[in-house]
N, C-alpha and C positions, 0 to 999 in steps of 0.2 A: 530642155526645159529651165527657166531657171531658179528655178527653186521644187530640189529635188524633194528635202526632206515633207515637203508640202503634197506632193504629192502622195508619200508612205501617207499622211491625214487625214488625204482625201478618201484615200483605199478603204482608210479605217472607218471613215466616220457613212459613205455607200455600206458598210457591211453590218455598223450595227444595227439596220433597221434591217437586214435579212433573217437576222435570227430570231426574231418576231413568225416567222413563215416555217421554221423549222423547229424539231420534240427536242428539248432538251436532255443534252446530254447524250444522245443518238451521232452517230460519225460524221451527217453534216453537222450538225451540232460542230463538232467537235474539227472536220474542215474550213468552218469559216472563223471560228472564233481565234483558234492557234495562231493563224495568219495573221489577224488580224491584231494577237496581239503582241505576234513578232515587230509590225510598223511600229507602235506605241512602244514597244524599247529600242529601233531603230532611229528616226526621224530624228532625234536628238542630237544625237551622233553627223549623225551624218550630214543637220543645218550644221554644225561647228564645224566640221572638217571640210566643209565645202565654203565653210565663211558667209552662208548665205542665210544664218538666221533674221529673223523681221518683229515686227510687233503682230502681225493680220498673221503668221505661221505660231506665233506662242499663245493669241486666241482662240487660231483655227482649233491647235491639238488640247487646251482646254473642254473645248465643246465636244473632241473627240472623245478624248477622259471620262466625260458624263455621259456619253449618249453609249457607247461599246459595252461598260459593265450593268448599265439600265435597260438595257437591250437584253442580254445575257438573264438579269434578273427577275422581268421582269414575263418573259419566256416560264418563267417556273412558280408563274401567280395563275390558278386558274384563271382566277376574274380579267385574268391580262392577255390570255392565247388568244390568239387567230388562229382561225381557221387552216391547216399548212394545203396547199394547190395541190 
């Protein structure tokens, strides 16, 4: 892949909506949230280390930075939860 940091960001973006379908603070929640948080910590250093920073990556990262905590917090609001499958 040309931009490995963007792959990490895409993983975080895909994980965010999945958090809406699991009970907050359950093992499944932590199983999704913790790896997604690690991708947030790693995408910047990976982009700098591989010299693959891009303006699209910055915008994508900002979007993922909003999506992940937004999904995690909305699950704790009873009016915003979705039924677990």
